[in-house]
C-alpha positions as CSV (number, residue, x, y, z in Angstrom):
1,M,-3.9,7.5,-38.4
2,S,-6.8,8.3,-36.6
3,D,-8.5,5.8,-34.5
4,R,-11.7,8.2,-34.6
5,P,-14.6,7.9,-37.2
6,F,-13.7,11.0,-39.7
7,G,-15.5,14.3,-38.4
8,V,-15.9,13.4,-34.7
9,D,-14.2,15.3,-32.5
10,P,-12.3,13.8,-29.2
11,P,-13.8,13.8,-26.3
12,A,-13.2,16.1,-23.1
13,R,-10.5,15.1,-20.7
14,P,-11.9,14.0,-17.7
15,E,-10.3,16.7,-14.8
16,L,-10.3,16.0,-11.1
17,R,-11.6,19.2,-9.2
18,K,-8.3,21.0,-7.2
19,S,-9.1,21.2,-3.9
20,L,-6.3,19.8,-1.8
21,S,-3.7,21.6,0.7
22,V,-0.3,19.5,1.7
23,V,-2.2,18.5,4.8
24,D,-5.2,16.8,3.5
25,G,-2.2,15.0,0.9
26,V,-0.2,13.9,4.6
27,A,-3.7,12.8,5.8
28,V,-4.3,10.1,2.5
29,A,-0.9,9.3,2.7
30,A,-0.5,8.8,6.3
31,S,-4.3,6.7,6.1
32,S,-2.9,4.5,3.1
33,T,0.4,3.8,4.9
34,A,-1.4,2.3,8.0
35,A,0.9,2.5,10.6
36,T,-1.5,1.3,13.7
37,T,-2.5,-1.4,11.2
38,S,1.7,-2.1,10.2
39,I,2.4,-1.8,14.1
40,G,-0.7,-4.3,15.6
41,I,-0.5,-6.9,12.7
42,G,2.8,-6.2,10.4
43,L,5.0,-6.6,13.6
44,G,3.8,-9.6,14.8
45,V,4.5,-11.3,11.2
46,T,7.8,-10.0,10.7
47,A,9.0,-10.6,13.8
48,G,7.6,-14.2,12.9
49,V,10.8,-14.1,10.3
50,V,13.8,-12.5,11.6
51,G,13.5,-13.0,15.3
52,P,13.8,-9.9,17.8
53,H,15.8,-7.4,15.1
54,L,12.5,-5.7,14.2
55,P,14.1,-2.3,14.5
56,A,17.5,-3.5,12.6
57,I,15.0,-4.5,9.5
58,M,12.8,-1.5,9.8
59,L,15.6,0.9,9.5
60,L,17.0,-1.1,6.8
61,A,14.3,-1.3,4.7
62,F,13.7,2.2,5.2
63,L,16.9,2.9,3.2
64,P,15.7,1.9,-0.5
65,V,12.6,3.1,-0.1
66,L,13.5,6.7,1.0
67,G,15.8,6.3,-2.9
68,I,12.1,5.6,-4.1
69,A,10.6,8.5,-2.9
70,G,13.0,11.0,-4.0
71,A,12.4,9.5,-6.9
72,Y,8.5,9.9,-7.0
73,S,9.7,13.4,-5.7
74,R,11.6,14.7,-8.4
75,L,9.3,13.3,-11.4
76,N,6.5,14.8,-9.7
77,R,8.3,18.1,-10.0
78,V,8.3,17.3,-13.5
79,E,5.4,15.6,-14.6
80,P,2.6,15.9,-11.8
81,N,0.2,13.1,-12.9
82,A,-2.5,10.8,-11.2
83,G,-0.7,7.5,-13.0
84,N,2.5,8.5,-11.4
85,G,4.7,5.4,-11.9
86,Y,2.5,3.9,-14.3
87,V,2.9,7.2,-16.6
88,W,6.8,8.3,-15.8
89,V,7.9,4.2,-16.5
90,G,6.1,3.9,-19.7
91,R,7.6,7.7,-21.0
92,S,11.0,6.1,-19.6
93,L,11.2,2.6,-20.0
94,S,8.7,1.0,-21.8
95,P,4.9,1.1,-21.9
96,W,4.7,-2.7,-21.5
97,L,6.9,-1.8,-17.9
98,G,4.6,1.2,-17.0
99,F,1.3,0.0,-17.9
100,M,2.6,-3.2,-15.3
101,V,3.5,-0.3,-12.8
102,G,-0.1,0.8,-13.1
103,W,-1.8,-2.7,-13.1
104,V,0.2,-4.3,-10.3
105,N,-0.6,-1.0,-8.3
106,F,-4.0,-2.0,-8.7
107,V,-4.4,-5.5,-8.2
108,A,-1.8,-5.5,-4.8
109,S,-4.3,-2.4,-3.9
110,V,-7.4,-4.7,-4.1
111,A,-5.7,-7.5,-2.6
112,F,-4.6,-5.3,0.4
113,L,-8.7,-4.1,1.2
114,A,-9.5,-7.5,0.8
115,Y,-6.8,-8.1,3.8
116,T,-7.6,-5.0,5.4
117,T,-11.0,-6.1,5.3
118,A,-10.5,-8.9,7.5
119,V,-8.7,-7.0,9.8
120,T,-11.2,-4.2,10.2
121,G,-13.7,-7.1,11.3
122,S,-11.3,-8.6,13.4
123,A,-11.0,-5.5,15.2
124,L,-14.5,-4.6,15.7
125,L,-15.3,-8.8,16.7
126,Q,-12.5,-8.3,19.3
127,L,-13.9,-4.4,20.4
128,A,-17.3,-6.7,21.0
129,G,-15.8,-9.4,22.9
130,E,-14.4,-6.5,25.3
131,A,-17.4,-5.6,25.7
132,G,-18.7,-8.3,26.6
133,L,-20.5,-9.5,23.9
134,H,-19.5,-13.4,23.1
135,R,-22.5,-14.7,21.1
136,I,-25.1,-13.3,18.5
137,G,-27.8,-16.1,18.9
138,S,-26.3,-19.7,18.5
139,L,-23.3,-17.8,16.6
140,G,-20.2,-18.0,18.7
141,L,-18.0,-14.4,17.9
142,D,-14.8,-15.2,16.5
143,P,-12.2,-12.4,15.6
144,D,-9.6,-15.0,14.2
145,S,-12.6,-16.4,12.1
146,T,-12.1,-15.6,8.2
147,A,-15.4,-15.8,7.7
148,Q,-16.6,-13.9,10.3
149,T,-14.5,-11.0,9.8
150,T,-14.8,-10.9,6.0
151,A,-18.3,-10.6,6.4
152,V,-18.0,-7.6,9.5
153,G,-15.6,-5.8,7.3
154,I,-17.2,-5.8,4.3
155,V,-20.2,-3.9,6.3
156,V,-17.4,-1.5,6.5
157,L,-16.0,-1.0,3.2
158,V,-19.2,-0.6,1.6
159,A,-19.5,2.2,3.6
160,V,-15.8,3.9,3.6
161,T,-16.3,3.4,-0.6
162,L,-19.7,5.4,-0.5
163,T,-17.7,8.2,1.4
164,A,-14.8,8.4,-1.2
165,V,-17.3,8.8,-3.5
166,T,-18.0,12.3,-2.3
167,G,-14.6,13.1,-2.5
168,V,-11.0,13.1,-1.0
169,R,-11.1,16.5,0.8
170,T,-14.4,15.1,2.6
171,A,-12.2,11.6,3.5
172,A,-9.5,13.5,4.2
173,R,-11.7,15.3,7.0
174,L,-12.0,12.1,8.3
175,Q,-8.9,10.6,8.4
176,S,-7.2,13.6,9.9
177,G,-9.1,13.1,13.0
178,L,-8.7,9.3,13.2
179,L,-5.5,10.0,13.2
180,V,-4.8,12.0,15.4
181,F,-6.4,9.7,18.1
182,E,-4.6,6.5,16.2
183,Y,-1.4,9.1,17.0
184,L,-2.0,9.6,20.2
185,V,-2.8,6.5,21.7
186,L,0.3,4.8,20.5
187,L,2.9,7.1,21.4
188,G,1.3,6.8,24.7
189,F,1.4,3.3,24.8
190,C,4.3,2.4,23.3
191,G,6.3,4.7,25.2
192,Y,4.6,3.9,28.5
193,G,5.7,0.0,27.2
194,I,9.5,1.1,26.1
195,V,9.5,2.6,30.1
196,T,8.5,0.1,32.3
197,G,9.0,-3.1,29.8
198,P,9.7,-6.1,31.3
199,H,12.0,-7.7,29.1
200,S,15.9,-6.0,28.7
201,F,16.7,-3.5,26.0
202,S,19.4,-5.2,23.7
203,L,22.2,-3.5,20.6
204,S,21.5,-6.7,19.0
205,W,17.8,-5.5,18.3
206,F,19.6,-3.3,15.7
207,D,21.9,-5.6,14.0
208,P,20.9,-6.7,11.1
209,F,23.9,-9.3,10.7
210,A,22.1,-11.4,13.2
211,I,19.0,-12.2,11.2
212,P,18.9,-15.5,11.1
213,S,19.3,-16.4,7.4
214,A,19.6,-14.3,4.3
215,T,15.8,-15.6,3.4
216,A,14.8,-14.4,6.6
217,L,16.8,-11.0,5.2
218,A,14.6,-11.0,2.4
219,Q,11.3,-11.9,3.3
220,G,11.6,-9.2,6.8
221,M,13.1,-6.6,3.9
222,L,10.2,-6.7,1.9
223,L,7.1,-7.4,4.5
224,S,9.0,-4.1,5.8
225,V,8.5,-2.6,2.3
226,F,4.8,-3.3,2.5
227,C,5.2,-1.7,6.3
228,Y,6.2,1.3,4.4
229,W,4.0,0.7,1.2
230,G,1.6,4.1,1.1
231,F,3.3,7.0,1.5
232,E,2.8,7.2,-2.1
233,A,-0.7,7.6,-2.2
234,A,0.0,11.7,-1.7
235,F,0.9,11.3,-5.7
236,T,-2.2,9.6,-6.9
237,V,-4.1,13.0,-5.6
238,N,-1.3,15.4,-7.9
239,E,-3.7,16.6,-9.7
240,E,-6.6,17.5,-6.9
241,V,-3.9,19.5,-4.9
242,K,-3.5,23.1,-5.2
243,D,0.4,22.9,-5.6
244,P,1.8,19.8,-7.5
245,R,4.5,20.3,-4.8
246,D,2.4,19.8,-1.7
247,A,2.6,16.3,-2.6
248,S,6.3,15.5,-2.6
249,R,5.8,17.3,0.3
250,A,3.4,15.1,1.9
251,G,4.5,11.8,0.9
252,T,8.0,12.5,2.3
253,I,6.7,13.6,5.4
254,T,4.7,10.5,6.1
255,L,7.4,8.0,5.1
256,V,9.8,9.7,7.3
257,T,6.8,10.1,10.7
258,M,6.2,6.3,9.4
259,L,9.7,5.6,10.3
260,G,9.5,7.1,14.2
261,L,6.5,5.2,14.5
262,F,7.5,1.8,12.9
263,L,10.9,2.0,15.2
264,L,9.1,3.6,18.4
265,G,6.5,0.0,18.3
266,S,9.5,-2.4,17.5
267,L,11.1,-1.4,20.9
268,A,7.9,-1.0,22.7
269,F,6.4,-4.6,21.6
270,Q,10.0,-5.6,22.1
271,R,10.7,-4.6,25.6
272,V,6.5,-5.8,26.8
273,L,6.5,-8.9,24.7
274,S,8.5,-12.1,24.5
275,Q,9.0,-13.4,20.8
276,R,6.7,-15.8,20.8
277,E,3.8,-13.7,22.1
278,L,4.7,-10.8,19.5
279,A,5.2,-13.7,16.8
280,G,2.4,-15.3,17.7
281,H,-0.8,-13.3,18.2
282,G,-1.5,-12.0,14.4
283,A,-4.7,-9.7,13.8
284,Q,-4.8,-9.9,18.2
285,G,-1.1,-8.6,18.6
286,L,-2.0,-4.8,19.3
287,A,-5.0,-6.3,21.4
288,Y,-2.9,-8.5,23.7
289,Y,-0.4,-5.8,23.6
290,G,-2.7,-3.5,25.7
291,D,-3.8,-6.3,27.7
292,R,-0.3,-6.9,28.8
293,L,0.2,-2.7,29.7
294,A,-3.3,-1.8,31.3
295,D,-7.0,-2.9,32.7
296,Q,-10.1,-2.5,30.7
297,P,-11.2,0.1,29.8
298,L,-8.2,1.8,28.8
299,A,-6.4,-1.5,27.4
300,A,-9.0,-1.5,24.7
301,L,-7.3,2.3,23.5
302,P,-5.1,0.3,21.5
303,L,-7.7,-1.6,19.8
304,V,-10.4,1.3,18.7
305,A,-6.8,2.8,17.4
306,L,-6.3,-0.2,15.4
307,M,-10.0,0.0,14.2
308,F,-9.7,3.4,13.6
309,S,-6.5,2.6,11.2
310,A,-8.3,0.1,9.5
311,V,-11.0,2.4,8.4
312,A,-9.2,4.9,7.1
313,S,-6.5,2.6,5.2
314,L,-9.7,0.9,3.5
315,Q,-10.9,4.1,2.7
316,A,-7.3,5.6,1.6
317,G,-6.7,2.6,-0.2
318,V,-9.8,2.8,-2.4
319,I,-9.1,6.4,-3.4
320,P,-5.7,6.8,-4.9
321,T,-6.8,3.5,-6.5
322,A,-9.2,5.1,-7.8
323,R,-7.3,7.9,-9.6
324,G,-4.7,5.3,-11.0
325,M,-7.1,3.8,-12.9
326,F,-8.5,6.8,-14.0
327,A,-5.4,7.7,-15.3
328,M,-4.9,4.6,-17.1
329,S,-8.7,5.1,-18.4
330,R,-8.4,8.4,-20.4
331,D,-5.6,6.5,-22.2
332,R,-7.5,3.7,-23.3
333,T,-5.6,1.8,-21.5
334,L,-8.7,0.5,-19.2
335,G,-12.1,1.0,-20.3
336,P,-14.3,4.1,-19.8
337,V,-16.2,3.7,-16.5
338,W,-12.4,4.4,-14.9
339,S,-12.7,7.5,-15.7
340,K,-15.8,8.3,-15.5
341,V,-16.3,11.8,-13.3
342,S,-19.0,12.9,-11.4
343,A,-20.7,16.1,-12.3
344,R,-21.3,16.5,-8.6
345,Y,-18.1,15.8,-6.9
346,G,-16.0,15.8,-9.3
347,T,-14.5,12.1,-8.3
348,P,-13.8,8.8,-10.3
349,A,-17.0,7.9,-8.8
350,A,-18.1,4.8,-11.1
351,G,-14.2,3.6,-10.6
352,T,-14.5,4.0,-6.7
353,L,-17.3,1.6,-6.4
354,L,-16.0,-0.4,-8.5
355,I,-12.9,-1.0,-6.6
356,G,-15.3,-1.8,-3.9
357,A,-17.0,-4.3,-5.3
358,L,-13.8,-5.6,-6.8
359,A,-12.3,-5.5,-3.6
360,I,-15.4,-7.4,-1.3
361,A,-15.5,-10.1,-4.3
362,V,-11.1,-10.8,-3.4
363,A,-12.5,-10.8,0.4
364,A,-15.0,-13.4,-0.6
365,G,-12.6,-15.7,-2.3
366,A,-9.8,-15.5,0.3
367,L,-12.4,-17.9,2.3
368,V,-10.5,-20.5,1.3
369,I,-7.9,-19.8,3.7
370,P,-9.6,-20.8,6.2
371,R,-7.3,-19.1,9.6
372,L,-7.4,-15.1,9.2
373,A,-3.4,-14.7,10.3
374,D,-2.7,-17.7,7.2
375,M,-4.7,-15.2,4.6
376,I,-2.6,-11.9,6.2
377,D,0.5,-13.9,5.7
378,A,-0.1,-14.9,2.4
379,I,-1.6,-11.4,0.9
380,V,1.1,-9.6,3.0
381,N,3.8,-11.8,1.5
382,A,2.4,-11.1,-2.2
383,V,1.8,-8.1,-2.2
384,G,5.5,-7.0,-0.9
385,V,6.6,-8.6,-3.5
386,V,4.4,-7.0,-6.3
387,V,5.3,-3.7,-4.8
388,A,8.8,-4.1,-4.5
389,L,8.8,-4.3,-8.3
390,S,6.8,-1.4,-8.5
391,Y,8.9,0.7,-6.9
392,A,12.1,-0.4,-8.5
393,L,11.3,0.5,-12.1
394,T,9.5,3.8,-10.7
395,A,13.3,4.3,-9.2
396,L,14.7,3.1,-12.6
397,A,12.0,5.7,-14.5
398,A,14.1,8.3,-12.7
399,A,17.3,7.5,-13.2
400,V,17.0,7.5,-16.7
401,R,14.9,10.2,-17.1
402,F,17.3,12.5,-14.9
403,R,20.9,10.2,-16.5
404,S,21.9,14.0,-18.0
405,L,22.6,15.3,-14.5
406,L,25.6,12.5,-14.6
407,R,27.1,14.9,-16.6
408,E,26.0,18.4,-15.5
409,D,25.7,18.4,-11.4
410,W,27.1,15.9,-9.6
411,G,25.6,16.5,-6.3
412,Q,22.1,16.2,-7.9
413,A,22.8,13.1,-9.9
414,V,23.6,11.1,-6.5
415,R,20.1,11.9,-5.4
416,A,18.0,11.9,-8.8
417,V,20.3,9.1,-10.2
418,V,22.7,7.4,-8.2
419,L,20.2,6.3,-5.0
420,P,17.5,5.5,-7.0
421,T,19.3,3.0,-8.9
422,L,20.8,1.7,-6.3
423,S,17.7,1.5,-4.4
424,A,16.1,-0.2,-7.7
425,L,18.6,-2.8,-7.7
426,A,18.1,-3.8,-3.9
427,L,14.4,-4.2,-4.3
428,L,14.6,-6.2,-7.3
429,G,17.5,-8.4,-6.0
430,L,15.5,-8.8,-2.7
431,G,12.0,-10.3,-4.9
432,G,13.7,-12.2,-7.1
433,Y,15.8,-13.8,-4.2
434,L,12.6,-14.3,-2.3
435,C,10.9,-15.7,-5.0
436,W,13.6,-18.2,-5.6
437,S,13.4,-19.2,-1.8
438,F,9.3,-20.0,-2.1
439,Y,10.1,-22.0,-5.6
440,D,13.0,-24.1,-3.5
441,S,10.9,-24.5,-0.3
442,A,8.5,-26.5,-1.8
443,D,7.7,-29.5,-4.2
444,H,3.6,-29.1,-4.9
445,L,1.6,-26.4,-4.5
446,E,-1.2,-26.1,-1.6
447,L,-3.7,-23.6,-0.6
448,S,-1.6,-22.4,2.5
449,A,0.3,-19.7,3.7
450,D,3.2,-21.8,4.5
451,N,3.0,-23.7,1.1
452,G,6.0,-21.9,-1.4
453,W,4.6,-22.9,-4.6
454,F,1.4,-21.0,-3.2
455,L,3.2,-17.6,-1.2
456,L,5.4,-17.7,-5.3
457,L,1.8,-17.9,-7.6
458,M,0.0,-15.0,-6.0
459,P,2.4,-12.4,-7.4
460,V,2.8,-14.4,-10.3
461,A,-0.9,-14.3,-11.1
462,M,-0.8,-11.1,-10.5
463,I,1.8,-9.4,-13.3
464,A,0.9,-12.4,-15.8
465,S,-2.4,-11.1,-15.7
466,G,-0.9,-7.6,-16.2
467,F,0.8,-8.8,-19.2
468,A,-2.8,-10.4,-20.5
469,V,-4.9,-6.8,-20.3
470,A,-1.8,-4.8,-21.6
471,A,-1.9,-7.0,-25.0
472,W,-5.7,-6.3,-24.5
473,A,-5.4,-2.5,-24.4
474,K,-2.1,-2.7,-27.0
475,W,-4.1,-4.6,-29.8
476,V,-7.7,-4.2,-29.2
477,R,-8.4,-1.2,-27.5
478,R,-5.1,0.4,-29.5
479,S,-4.3,2.8,-26.9
480,P,-2.0,5.2,-28.1
481,Y,-0.2,5.1,-25.3
482,F,1.6,2.1,-26.4
483,R,2.9,3.7,-29.2
484,T,3.9,6.7,-27.4
485,G,4.7,5.3,-23.8
486,A,3.2,8.6,-22.7
487,G,0.2,9.4,-21.0
488,T,-2.4,12.0,-20.3
489,D,-0.7,14.6,-18.7
490,A,-2.3,16.4,-16.2
491,D,-1.4,20.0,-18.5
492,A,-1.7,18.7,-21.7
493,P,-5.3,18.2,-22.1
494,E,-5.0,17.7,-25.9
495,L,-2.4,15.1,-26.0
496,L,-4.3,12.3,-26.9
497,A,-5.8,13.5,-29.8
498,T,-2.4,14.9,-30.8
499,S,-1.4,11.0,-30.5
500,N,-4.5,9.4,-32.6
């Protein structure tokens, strides 16, 4: 029975403007993955867990992520949708699980934006220091102060959010220019570091069996998955590309590129820096690396690249998140504000602005953690857990969706069913083991990045809040998504009307 008043036609389905190419998709996905930020900060965090085995953990984490990418690509071919995992999991597994995928991607992205806001501020303050500006009046500038870096980063976040409102194409052009500069700097400095670094190369760096413990392996894997996270941003703009297959190409190109850059960065950092130096410099790791290789002003180039990467990833984080919420809103699982499309720009402008505002609120809330390095550790670990859950559910959705291939074409079934299933089980196992290790490592709750209960509380809160919002969508909003499991398809604008 319809939930609409008698005689009232359903509103026209909001549509996004199709204007993007595969190059635009790569720009969005690569900026969202933020290789320079991951290398400059993520490698140091990961090295603190796995020791000198960064290349091994990056290669090992790539395998399940590659299986996930295959699942995304195949699902995108048969059902391109801005909601991607939210729609695919809802149709193939359960509307509750589908909503959970959409929700955890949203909260993880907002947390990521808050973390990247502080990273951006830290990079700007470090650049100010390199330029000789160490004080403003009586205030000493400290790039490791969460309060100062957050305040500076919020200014940048406001600017990039306003730019994102004008459209993906505008953002992609900006990001393409930033990416070219970043990658040239990375290739130059990492290549030079590999050739001239004082520390001897060792094959043990590629040995995953030498990682200190099972807990270190699990945490290192999820931290590495976090580094790869963002390639699927190409699939959130699959309703805005001229050919949906371009989204699949963009996601795959981005993922393979990230692998090459992460391996290059891992080898270069370990050739130039000791383990203590690599793990101990946090958000200032890339600047320290640059100082070890060159004199000023050349030594500042990696820091400029980090700043560009952080700015681009802020913008790229806002864009796919707004598209995911757009897809959920048009199914009435979220409020109508998320699906309001700007008549001028053809983008979900209101939702984009709201995401920026939420990220600012979370960044301000993170001030309870006084040190930037502690905030980074807490957010990266939490996001790694929920991203692994989202990836695993999407891969299982692909396995269920294409299970008939097991009887028809074994070669296709391996790529569409077997590999996604193995990838999903690996990520679920790692995430579950890591959560248990967090729980078992402490006996009280403390707002600290080295407190296991606090690290566990963050992903649990992200997931639990999703069930609460899903219950509201099902029983208060009475969204048809929870009856059919099918979201509004990009090629089926009447789906909502017929399912009421």
